[in-house]
N, C-alpha and C positions, 0 to 999 in steps of 0.2 A: 248163585251169583258168581259171575266170572271174576277172577282175581286179576288185577292189573299189575303186570310185571314192569318195573322201572328199569329200562335199559340204560346203561351208561352212555353218556354223549360221546359220539365218535369225534375224535380230534381230526382237524383238517391236516392232511399230509403236507409236509414241508414243500414237496415238489409243487403242490397246487398253489401254495402261497408264493412261491418263487415265480410261477408262471401267471400270476396275477398281472393284469395289463398295466396297473400303476407301478408295480415293481419293475416290470420290463421297461417302463418309461425312464425310471430313475436309473436302471442299469445302463440304458442307451446313453444318457446324459454323462454319467460317470465314466463310461467306457470311451466316449468321444473325448473328454478332456484328459483322460489318462494317456490315450494314444497321441493327441495333439501335444500335450506337455512333453512327452517322451521325445517326439520328433523335434520340438523346438529347443529343449534343454540339452539335447545331445547334438545340436547343430546340424541335424539331418534335414530339417525343413528349409525350403528355399525362402528367399526374401519376400515373395508375394504371399506365401503361406503364413509367414511371420506377421506381416502387416494386416492380414485378415483376421487374426485371432480375436482382437477386441471388437472389431466390426461385427463378426458372426455372433459373439456373445451379447452385444447390444441389441441385435436384431432378434435373437432368441428371446431375451427379456421383453422386448416390445411386443412380439408376436403372442407369447403366452399371456401377457397382461391384457392385450386387446382381445384375445380369445375369451377372457372372462366376461367382457362386455358383449361381444358379438355372439360367441358360441354358447355360453352358459346362461346369460341374461336374455339373449335374443334381441339386443338393441344395436342399431347400426351407428357407429361413431366414426367420423371422418376428420377428427382433429386431435388424434392421439399424439401426433408429433409435438403438439404444443406443450404437453406435460413433460415430454422429454427435454424440450428447450428450457423450460422453467427449472428443472432439476439440474441441467447442465450449467446454466448460468449461476444459480444460487449456490450449488455445491462447489463449483470452481472458485467463486468469490470467497466462500468460507476457507477453502483449502489455501488459497493465496494468502489470506489474512493470517491464518494460523502459521503458515510457513515463515512469513515476514516477521511476525511478532514473537513467536516462540521456537522457531526452527524445528517444529514437531516432525518426527519421521513419518514416512509414508504409511507404515503399518498401523499407525494410530490415526493419522490425518485423513486417509482416504475412507476408512469405515465411518468416521464421523461425518465427512462430507456426504457420503452416500445416504446416511440416515437423514442428515439435514435436508438435502436436495430432494429426497423422497417425501419428507414431511411438507416442504413447501409446495411440491407438486400435489400432494394430497389436499392442502388448503384450497388450491386453485380448482381441484377436482370437485370439492364440496361447494365452493362458491358458484361454479358453473353448473353443478349438478342439481342444486336445489330448484332453480327455475326451469331448467332444460328437460330434466328427466320426467316431467309431467307430459311431455310430448312423446309421440311414438312414430316409428317408421321413417318416411322420407323427411318429415318436419325435424325430427331429432338429428338426422344426418346433415341437413342444411344448416341448422344452428350450430352443431359441433364443428362443421367446416368453417363457418363464419368465426367461431371462437378461435380456431387455430390461426386463421389469418389475422385476426385482431391482435392476438399475442405476439405474433411475428412482427407486425408493424409497430407495435408499442415498444418492443425491445430495440428495434432498429432506430427509433426516434428518442431513445433515452441516452444521456451522456455517460452515466456510470457503467453502462453495458458495452460501451465502445461504439455504439451506433452501427452504422452500415459497415464500418471497417472491421468490427468484430472485437471480442474481448480477448486480451492478450493473456494466454495461459502458459507462456514459455517457462515461467518460474516453476510450475507444478507439472510440466510435461514429463511423462514417464514412458519407457520403452514397453513394447508388448510383453517382453519377457518378465518385467517387473509387475505388470498389471494382470497377467494371466491368472495367477492364483486368486486374486480378488474377483476376477470375472467368473471364474469357475465356481467359487463359493457363492456368489450372487445368483448365478443361474441355478445351481443345485438347490439352494435354500428356497428360491422363488418357486421352483417346480414342486418341491415337497409341500410348501405352504398352499399352493393352489390345489394340489391333489387332496390334501387333508381338508381343505375348505369344501371341495366338491363332494366328499364323502360324509361330511358332517350334516347335521339337521339344517344348518344355514344353507348348505349347498343344495339340499333337497328342496328347500323353500325357494331358492333362486331359480331352479329348473322348473318348479311349479308355476312361478310367475311367467317364465318363458313360454311354457306350454299352453296355459290358459289363465289370463289375468283375472277374469271374472270368477272362475272357480277358486283360484287362490285367495282372492279377496273375500270370498264367501266363507272360507275355512278359517279366516282370522289372520291371514298373512298380511303384514304391513308392506305393501308393494313399494311405496315410496322409500321407506327405510332400506329395503334390500337393494333396490336400484342404486341408491346413494352409497351404500356400503361397498358394492361391487365397483362403482365408478371411482370411489376414493382409493380403494385397494389397488385397482388397476393403474391409477394415476401415480401411486407411490412406487410401484415397480418400474413404471416408465421414467420417473424422476431418478431412480437409482441407475437405470441404463444411461440417462443423460450425464450424470456425474462421471460414470466410467468413461463415457465418450469424450468428455471435456478433458479428462486427464490424459487421453491419448493423442490430443492435438495441441498445436502450438498457438492456435487462435480459433476461437469459437465465432461463427457467423450465424445469425438468426435466419438468413436466407436458406440455409441448409434444411431447417425444420419446417418445410413448407407442405402444401397440399400433396405434392408428389410422394414425400416420404410416408405420409399417412396412408395413401393409396397402396404403396409398396407393401407396407405392413399388413394392410387388409388383404392384399393378394396372397400373402404367405399364410394368413389364417384360413382363407377359403381354400386354398390349394391343399393345405394340411388336413383340412376337415374341421368344420366348426364344432366346438365342444371337445376336440381331441388335443390334449396337451402334447402327446407323443407326435402327432401329425405336425403341429406348429413348430416343434423342435427340428424335426427332420426337414421340413419344408424350408425353414430359415437357413439351415446349413446348405441345402442344395441350391437354393436361389442366390446365395452369396458366393458359393464356390463355382457354379456353372459358368458365369461370365468370365472368370479368371482361367478356368480350365479350357475355354473355347478360344483363347487368345491366339492359338496356333493357326486358327482359320479366321483371322480378323476381319476379312472382307464379308464373310457370311456369319459372323459371330452372333449378331442380334437376330438374324433370320432363324438360325438353328436354335437359339435360345427361346424364341417365340414359339416355334414348333414343339419344342420339348415341353414348354408350359402347357400348351394345348393337350399334348398326349398325356401328360401327368394329370391334368384335370379330368380328361375322359376316363383314364384308368381309375381315378378316385371316385367318380360319381356315376359313370354310365352303368346301367343294369347289365349290359352285355358282358361286362368284365367281372361280374359279381363272383362267379365260380373261381376265376383266376385270383381275385383278391383274397378269397377264403383260403386257397392253397398257399398263397404267399404270406399269409398272416404269420407274424413272428411267433405267436403262442402256438399255433398249429404246427409250424415248422419244428419247434422245440419238442412238441408232443410226439411228432412223427419220428424224429431221431431217437428220442427216448424209447418208444415202442420198438423200433428197430433194434436198438441195442439190447433190450430185454429179450427179444426173440432170438437174437444171436446167442445170448447167454443161455437161454433155454435149449437151443439146439446142441450147444457144446456139452451140456449136462446129459 
């Protein structure tokens, strides 16, 4: 009878852990904010770059949160800007009330407002999610689009929100320099939470629902529960982005959170790759920086911008560019340079 030898389990090398796609995503986000903060706080960045800091952060938050619904869950939502508007108004109102009643400093007031705005957006997400998430495909897209427009029009017709004139946030307005640490923290925490959710058993259940609802239901997965959970979590992050947005403006107008904003966020998700958090982060940065970078050619700015979008989309999805995408992959690039370094070290010896 053959004896079985128990071999010790091999530990995963640290280099492989560092080259993990999720770790690379976190590194990219941290590196982006480290470079951006250095440029801003050393007064190296120009005025345009300074003004874009919070806008880019809000769009990253919106893109990664919508990617949960569109990419991981596989449902098309066209009313994501509504959750941002709910978070912006509720969080800003709380912030104004706290400032006027207790003169609470920003480092306490803003995190509280973010949590409150996110929770209010979550409640709206659950309210709309319970009846809506039983729908699929185009029907879900149409209903979420209608929901976004209803929320916008309700806010415009309420007195305490400022109506069509907008809600005055001059009292809580903060400069991009003051808000950047909170924006960076919100983005990094959101990315980490989404990555951990995707890797958990709940994440596997969510992708199972996306791939085959019938098979997922047959294995005992509660489809409605997971759809509602993703929708609520996505709404919470969008609400946090809204609060951050509200503190960067002197007045909030509901008209800004319209259908066009929802479509713009959806374009970022599709361009970055559905189900790719790293892609959403990079696409959000590129799509907000490109229009400003092309101001030198103002007459042809939107034409060049549109062509670049088409080229980026082709590069991201066309099978003809598959080999080039593989070569330009961040993980493969890092492995290439590592192997090259090891070969040089071997030649020296």
